[in-house]
N, C-alpha and C positions, 0 to 999 in steps of 0.2 A: 504493500500500500504506500503510495507516494505521500511524503510528509508535507504538511501545509507550510507555506512560507511564513516565518516568524517576523512580525512587525516589532521592531525594537526601538525603545526610547533610550537614547544615549545621553546620560547626564554627565557633563564634562567632556563633550566631544572634542574639544581643542587640546585636551591634556594628553599625557603619554598613553594612558589606557584607552582613552576615547579614539585617538588617531589610529592605534593598532586595531581597535574594534572595527573601525571603518575600512581598514585594509582587508579584514576578513570578509566584510560585507561586499567589498569590491570584488573579491575572489569568488564569492558564492552568491551571486545575485538571485539565483533560483531558490535559495534556502532562506536568506535573510534580507530584510529591507530596513533602512533607517527611516522609521516613521516619524521620529521626533529627535531633533538635535538641540541640546541645551549647553550653553557656555556662560561663563561668568563675565569676562572682560574682553576676550580676544575676538573682537567684532570682525576683523578682516579675515581671519581663518574660518570663523563660523560662516561668513558669507561665501567663501570659496567652497566649503564643504556642502553648503545648502545648494549651491549652483550645480555641483557634481551629482549629489545623491537625490536631490529634489524631494525632501521629506514633506509630509503634509503640514508639519508644525515646526517652527523654530522659536526658541526662547533665548533672549539675552538677559541674564539676571540683573546686570547693571543697567538700570533704566536710562541712564544718560546716553548709553550707546544705542538705544532703540531707534531713533530717527535714522542713524547711519545704516543699520541693518535693514530696516523697513524699506528705505529708499533704494538700497542696492538690490533688493529682491522683488521690487514692485512689478517687474515684468514676468514674474513666475507665479503660478497658483499656489503659493506657500503662505500660510497664515503665520504672521510674526507677532510674538508677544514679548512682554518684558516684566521683570520683577519676580520676587520669590513666590508670590501667590500663583503666578502663571505656571511656575515649575510644578507646584502641587496639583494644579488643574490638569496639566497634560499627562502626568504619569497615571492618572486615574481614567483616562479616556478608553472607551470600549475598543478602539482600533489598535490599542497597544497590547501585545502579547507578553512582552518581557521588558523589564527596566534594567538597564545597566547603570548601577549606581556608582559612578566614578568621580563624583565631585570630591573636592579635597576638604578634609577637616569636619568640624561640627556642622557645617552647612549641609552635609549629607543626611543628617538625622531625620528631619521632617519629610523630605521627599521619599525616603525609604519607608517611613511609617505610613504615609499616604498610599504608596504603592501596595503595601501589604493589606491595608484596609480595603483597597479596591480589588483584592484577590489576584494580584499579579505575581508572576515568577520574577524574583529579583536576583539578578546576577550581581553579587555584592563585591565591589572593589573598594569600598569606603570603610576601612576598619574602624574609624572613629565612631561610626554609628553604634557598633556593639560595645565599644569601650565605654561610651558615655551612657547609652541606654539599653544595655543588653537585656535586662529583665523586662523592660517595656516591649522590646522587639519580640522576645520569646512569648510573652503573653498575647501580643497581637497575632502572632502566627498560630497559637492555639485556638484563638477565636475565629480564625479564617477557615473557610471551607476549601479554598483552592490555592491560597498564597504559599509560597515556599521560597527559601533562599538557596541558591547555588553559589558557593564561594568562588571568587575569581583570584584572590591572592594565591600565588603559586604554592605556598605551604599548605593552605587550607584546602585548595583544590586537590593537592596530593593526598591529604588525609581523607577527604571526601571520597576520592577514587579508591583508596585502600580499604575503606569501610563498606563499599558496595558488596552486598551479599553476606555481610558479617553481622553477628549479633553484638550490639554495643556493650552488652554485659560481659562479653569475653575480652574487652579491651583492658589491658594492663596499664598501658602508658602511651601517650602521644609524644613523639619526638620531632620537634620543630628544628629545622636546620637554618643556620644563619651564615651568611658569607663572611661576616666579621667586618665588612665595610672597608673603607680606604685606610683606616688607622689600626688595623689588627696588629696586636703585639706592641703598640706604642703605650707609653706611660704618661703620667700627668705633666711632667716637665716638658715634654714635646707638645702635648695636646693644648696646653694653655696658650700657645702662640700660633696655632694653625689658622689658616684663612678659610673663608667660605669656598674659594676656588679649589683648595685642596680637599675640603670635605665633600665637594660635589663630584670629585673624580672617583666614582665607584668602579671597582675592578671588573664587575661582571654584568651589571644591569644598567639599562638606560631608563631612568625614572624622572618624575618631576622633582623640582628642587626641594620641596618640603619633605617628601618621603625619603629622598637621598640623604638629607641631613639627619633624619630620624634613623636611617640605617647606620650612619656613621656613629651615632651616639648609643645605638642599640635600643633606643626607645621604640623604634619600629618593631623590633622583636618582642618587646614588652607588650605593645599593643596586640601583637599576634597571639601571645599567650592568653590574653583576656578574650580576644575574639574566638580562639579555639575552645575556651571554656564554655562560652555561650552557644557556639555552633554545635558542639558535640556532647555537651553535658558532662565533661570530665573536670574534676577538681584540680586546683593549681598544683597540688603536690604530686600529681600524676601527669604533668606536662613538663617535659624536659627540653632544654635548648642546647644544641650542640653546634659549634662553629665548624662549618664545612666549606672550606675556601673555594672549592671548585664549583659550587652551586649546580651540581649534577643530580644529587639526591635531594629532592625538593621537600620531603618530610617522610616520616615513617610512623607505623603503628605497631606496637608490641602487644601480643595477645597473651592470654593466661597460660597457653601451652608452650610459651617461650619462643614461638615463631614471630618473625618480624616481616612485615610487608613494607616495601618502599616504592615510591613513584619516582622514576628516573627519566631525565630528558635534558635537552639543551636548555640553557638559561634564557628562555624567551617567554615573555608574557603572552605572546600570541597563542601559545599552546593552551594555557588554562582559560583564556578568553574564548577560544573556539570550543573548548570542551563545555563551557557553561552555555554558550549559544546552542550547541547541538544536543545537550543533555535532554533525554537519557540516551541519545544515540551518539555515534561518532562518525565524522566525515573524513575521508582520506585527505591528507595534506602532504605535498612533496617538500614542504619547507621545514627548516629547523630540525632536520634529521640528525640524530646523534649516533656516532660510531665509537664503541669502546676501543676498537683497533686503531682508529685514527687519533683518538684523544688520549689513549693510555688509560690505565686503571689505577692511577695513584690517587685514590680517594681517601682523604684524611678527615678526622673528627676530633675536636678538642673542646674542653670546657670554656665557656665565655669568661672573660675577666670582669666580674661584676664589681670589683673594688675600684677599678679605673673607670669602667663604663657603668656608672651607678643607675642610669635610667632603667635598665632591665630589672634590677632589684626593686626600684621604686614601683614599677608596674606590678610585679608580683605582690608587693606589700599592699598596693591599692586594691588589687583583686581580692586578696584575703580580707581586707577591711570592708570592701563592698560599699553600698550606699552611694553617696555623691563623691567619694574619694577619686574614682577614675575620671569623673567629669572635671574635677578641679585639676587633676594632673594633665588631662588633655588640653584644657584651656591655657594653663600656664605654659605648657610645652609649645603650643602654637604661637604664643606671644614671644617666648624665648627664641624659638627657631627663626621667626621673622626678624627679630632684633639681631641675631647672629648673621643672618644673610645680608643685613643692611650695615654690618660693621659696628653696631652699637654695643655689642658685648662679645666677650671671648667664648670659645667653644665650651670650656669647662664651667662657664656660668649657667649653662642650660640646666643641668641637674640641680644646681644650687637654687635657681629661681623656682623650679618646680617644688622642691622640698620646702622652701620658705613659704610659698603660696599655700601648700597643704597645711602648714603649721598655723597660718593666720586665719584660715576660713573655718567656720564651724562644721563639724561632721553631722551629716544627716543619714540615718540608716535606711530610710525609705525614699524612693525617688518617683516623681511623676514627670510628665512632659514639661509642665510649667516650672517645676523645681529645677529641672535640667537647664532650662533657659536662664533662670535666675542665678543658679550656681555658675554657669558658664560666664555670664556677664560680670558677676562679682569677682570671679577668679581672674578674668582678663584685666579688670581694673587694678587688682592687687599686683598681678604680675607685671603690668606695664609700669606701675609705680616703682617696683623693684628694679626693673630695667633702667629707669630714669636715674636711680641712685648708683648705678654701676660706674 
C-alpha cells in the first residue's frame, strides 16, 4: 500500500535542523511536503525557501520582518503571517500531519504543547521543551488520542530505535554518548581564556551557535539526560554519559540480561531527521553511508570531566530536584551563552551564572505552563543582572 505524503510544518526552517529537513524534502518530494515554514528573524532565507518549496503557510515570528516577507511572496499563493500566536495557529491546522519542532530554546515550548493538543506527531528537535516542561508535555501526551513524539536528537533517536520491539521494563540503563566538544581534555586554566570562535569549532557536527556552545560546555549533554528521562521514563541514576570522540555510536541501551544495543552511523543529523519523517517506516538513502573498513574501528569511550565541565552535573542535580529547577537552569544558560557569544563574559562564567541564578530564585516543586513562563522571565532577569556584574 502506497504511503500518503506527509505534510510537515517546519518550525525553525532557517536553522541547521530546518535546512537539513528541507534537503530531505527536496530529495523525497513524493513522500514529504513542506506545508508550513516558520522562522524567527532570517527573512531572506525564509523567502528563498518559500519560493522553492511553495508551502501553503509561512510565518515570520519577528513581526517587524512581516512586510518584507509578505511583499516578497505577494506573487505566490502563500499565506504569510507573523508573531508567536500565528506559530501556535499553524501547527494546529488540519492540513499538517507532522510538526518538526526545531526552534531554539524556551521558544519551542508552547508550539510543541499546541501541536500535541491538536493531536499531531511531533518530530522533536527542541530539547529545551522537555527540560523546562517535561511533566507538562508527558501529561499532554497522555490526554491525547493521537499525538506522539518522535525524537530527532541523534542520541534520543538512537535510543528510540534501540527500544523498538523491546519491553521498557527490561531496560537496565541508557547510555548517552557525547563527542566531548572542541575542548575535550582541557582544564580551567585554558578554558577561562577561550573565545567564542574556538568554542564554535566543533570537531564532528555542524550545528547552530547556541547548541554548539552548549556542546562545548556539556550543558547540551545535560539537557539530553533530562530529555531522555522524560522521553523514556528512566530515572537519572540509570542514565549514563560516556565521551565518544568519534561520534559513530550515537547512544546505547543496556538490558537486564546484560546485552547492549547500539545505533551506529555517520555523524549526520540528516539520518535521525529522515528517520523521524519516515517513522514507522524507513526510506532508502544513498547519502551519509558509513564504512567500518574505510573509517577504522578505533572507537573509544571515556568518563566526562564533570569537575571542569560543571554544566553536566548541574543538569543532573536539577533533574533530581525537579520542579522549576530545570527551567531556571535553562533560562540562565540561554542568557549566559548569549553573553559569551557576544564577548560579554568568559566561557567559565557560564556555569557560575547558572549556579548563582539557581541559588537566588525560589524553588517550586510543582510547575504549570504559567509558572514556567514566570520562572523563565525571572531567571532571565537575574541572570542578565549577573552578566552585567561580570
